[in-house]
Steps between C-alpha positions, in 0.01 A plus 500: 500500500687200361818630662336463842416132439828353633481704821136403557576134429804507730307661785206263469704179506718628784182547707279217371755218491571466877129540577403225256791282615367509855148417390619216275713351774210505745287331235758222467604596147869443553799336341827364634814693409686184403828677426554589866643255751207552740239497216285781646133546412438797271172649379417378151293667224631848581463583132150617593666829593629534144157424355356784707781753469563505124140574389466762775827663395364537146145600595561878467615459139294202381425465129339218295832336405624504859165368625513203261857421602412523869212259446741238363747576781226441762376185327850353522494594868178299538670198340783547750258516791334177389841338463620618841186364667461173306848419356398471134678257270745678271297404194182642655684819589614546140150435361345752740775748411417466131131558572550816706747635242239485221397870543853587388399389150258794481733781609506633146874572494707483183570152367857602416795394712825694484810283522819705503376741237332235286120480502304176489125523444320202654164615368208294631743283696600786729204457742604137550858612553386760758308240700793259496749777582316615813430140608866410453621809684276426798601136529872565446512745792302250704756229418821685594407541864540370852761728659443815705455800272587313180176522302395848608853638472550377143152627410585843643819519291315390185215747551743780578683462169173449309377829647801673344442360149119544482248780522126547545294227674787249483729737689229565759460126561877452527542791742211389722636143499850623581385705799275226636775239456755711687260556790421129517869414473567682827303225676596217264878553497725272706390395758151505352208590722251422224496295179329625182362155423380415151256787556793737468730316260240423234353850507837679491619273219182577308560872558843478334339331199218755489745790500687329217181466292353846571832677461594304185827399665447125482868434423617703799259320734621167362865597559418587861347155543808314375598364848145374549497341155837335558367351825200359311718355223750341740221339702312388189812341349567324830150352500528407132814295557389358831770662712268697728481356849292577803658720763557860590773749568680420827619758750831408659579597864699806386205623291653392168253363247553155350346465153198271462553167321307612191622746232393864534632849430540575870658160558757579234596816688525305827729244338720772352531740794479447875192698602258554784144612433559879492800462270313268264214749471745790453670313213167448321406865560838595353440287191158661459652847535762424233223385267320826577810695397508296178137593436577866564802490269296339221222755547739796481685358201180452303 
């Protein structure tokens, strides 16, 4: 039944997403698409479709491990909902993320981490590592965001490759997430008709981390989050040395993106290559796909 999970997830988000987008828009839960010249209003918090679709896709083949992982996935979705509705401070978001990730400490998986054929046993420290890993994964995906299809597209690529290198409950989670992400991406791709909101980005980021923990492929999940981590590091270094400024990415009359005044991974791409929004997103998807091929090559070689 696990093999049916991606098709179920895909079908559900294809159907649920436009329905929810309409309801959210009528309720005034909207955001401005600031990377368009006319800055259209787009339904926000569409990640609700992902929160519904992924558990339903796995319902026919649910087991205790999957149920525990889905609980954490849904709890991160709740944090996202609160953030979308109240605009949490970043520090509050991280604290709440740590709290909802606590069940990960009790998954009962092996405390050993495989790093390129070498095993490291974290012992009693592994539960702490698991909580931090899922929290970091969720917030990193939430950070590298803001362009049509970017977050969900990179998550789909990551989950697709993780599905190849895992089995059991981890593979089921990855397949369900992949299908649901692809269905949602149909509505979220350029020009987006719905945004995932933090509801979607935090939960999908957590799902990548959960697959890494359950499938004992922590290194592979970390490799797939390299662009997200680089974005965090570049921004953090900018803040540390006081070079970050207020401002946002500008859209020029021809649709070309002008990098924001503060350092970021996406800004680095914009300063290196002339891009519009679809091309920028395609470049990041391409980088993610190359990292996926690296993960696959490492997996086959070991």
